[in-house]
Steps between C-alpha positions, in 0.01 A plus 500: 500500500767240426304223671189581299697523175668162560161346578365639171801360312451158661127501423558587136758220468288236672179581310607643163153589376409847375253545789769427760750727325244781502422440867872503582553832322202649681628371836837669443328821391269509801788421734689799364198721553486390861875537558730790440657541158854484653415153633381398155819635343714307749305181433552548125874536553509181707300310235746612232793391716344161564429456129862573415643265763306180444770245425469236229553208560570555869154630596280349229495389135520764226137506381342546846768757589417698186129491586567614857728781378239619250221503759718685751590761241136549406410547866786751535368695200152503654644625830684782323192613311364839590231544765274624219518161331410330827207737553373428149533127564312519827218703347419255221555138405771545235828313505805704595739525207819693563749596233848420640643792300283746692638409843 
């Protein structure tokens, strides 16, 4: 789950178009459907930890670090979303929108 989530984060950073962002969210959602929810929860925890520990200026400049942190946090939110949300996403072509307050 973590590998797929990091790939989705990288894709959304390298091609920041709405279509790629939507495809990345769907990839994370489908990965979670295929894997167990505990694996998804662990991957979300790791993404949050990585987001908190990216060093500026040691690892990268501030603006790219902020973008990477934001994308990792969004992926973590998607991973923590309920299985119902993933089932709804897989059954139609809507974009997954998760309220961070509901997790």
